[in-house]
N, C-alpha and C positions, 0 to 999 in steps of 0.2 A: 672130167673125172670127178668122182664123188669125193667130197671133203667133209669131214665131220664138222658140226657146228661149233663145238667147243675147242677142238684141236685140229690142226692141219697136218699132224704127223702121227702115223700109226705103223706098227710093224706088221710084216707079212712073213709067215714061215711056211713055205711050200711043204706039202706032205712028203715029197721025195727029196732027199738031200744027198748029193754026192760027197763022199769024204775027200779031203784034199790034204796034202802034206805040207804045203807052204802055210806060213802064218800070215794072216791079214796084216798088212803094214798099218802103222798108225795113220789113220785117215784124218784129213782136215775136216773139222766139224763146220758145217754150214749153219750159220746162226739164225737165218730167217726161217720162218715156219715152212714146213714141208709135209707131204703126206707120202705114205708108202704105196708102192704099186705091186700088183700081182701080174706075173707074166701073161697068164691066160686072159685076164680081163682088162688090165689097166695099161699095159705098155702099148702106146699107140702103134698101129701097124707100120707107119712110116718110120718110127724110131727103131722098131725091131728090124725093119728092112735095112736101116743104116748099119746096125750091128752086124747083120749078115753080110752086107756088102763090104764093110771094112774087113771082116774076117776073111772073106774070099780074096780081097785085094792083098792082105798080108800074106796069105798062103801062096799066092801067085807071084809074090815079090814086087808088087806094084806100089812100092813105098812112096814114090813121087806123086802118084794119084791120091793116095791116102792123105798126104800132106797138102796137096793142092785143093782138095775138097773139104779139108778141115775148117773149123771155125777160126776166125782171126785170133781168138784167144789162145788156141793151140799153137798157131804159128808165132805168136808173140812170146811164148814161153819156151818153145823148142825149135831149134834150127832144123833145116832140111837134112843136114848131115846127122844130127843127133836123132832125128826121126828115123832115118834109114838104119842107124846103128841099133836103136831100140827094137825096131820091128824085125831086123835081120837076126838079132839075138833070139828073139821069141821063136822065129821060124826055124833057126838052126838047132836050138837046144830042145824045143818042145815039139816041133812038127805041126801037123795039121790038127785042127779041132775035130775030135771024134764025137763029143757030146757036151752039152752045156745045160745047166739048170739055174734058173734065177734063184739066188740066195736072198737077196735084199734089193729093194729099189726105193728111191725117194724122188719126189717131184717137188719142184719149187716154181712158183709163179714169178717170183722176183728174187733171183739168185744174187748173192753178195759178191763183190769184187774178189778176184779178177773176172768172174763170170757176170753176166747180166741177162735179165729176161727169163723166159721159161726154160727151165733146166730139168734134166733127168740124170740121176746117178744110179747106175745099174751094176750090181755085184753078182757075178756068176761063179758057181763052182763048175769048173771046166776040166774035162778030160781031153788031153792032147795025146798024140801018138806016143810020146816018150815020157809022159808023166801028167800029174794033176796040178792044177793051179787055181788061184782066184783071180778073176779078171774084173777090172772096174772100168766101165765105159761112162764117161761124162758127155752128155749130148745137150746141145742148145738148139732151140727152135728158132729158125730165122725164116720168115715169110712162108710158113707152113711146111718147111723142110727141116729135118733134124740133121745137125752137123756135129761131127766129132770135136769135142773141146778138151778131152783128156782120155788117156788110155794107160792103165798100169796092169802089170801082171806080177803076181807073187807066187813063187814056187821054189822048192828046194832045188829043182833041176837047174834053175838060173843062178844058183850060188857058185 
């Protein structure tokens, strides 16, 4: 992915933005240099496939599969029971994903702890069956494969 010579971080604002009712939670700032990604050009196909696969697995109730295929960093921070509770709540309160638009994305070649290595953080404005939300997927590349290292959803429907 192209990285500017002076700065490794840039913002991307897609032309189409979906409105959402939930406020974006205070996000942890990753202090190492990063660059923005654009869904159509810069999100690696394998990373996008991971987002889609995780979305399908959540909708189908395959919480154990999501947990088992996640990066060790996810499993170190979230128990299998907490994973099932979080994903079940999203499924029950919001329903299936109807549409999703990339709102913001950043890439880091050397993420800071607790993450490590090549990381993507993707923020989506998402329309679910029963409301709108902001989703944040944190993905880590391991051996050419993108693994889920974090997933959060912010929506008034979840309050």
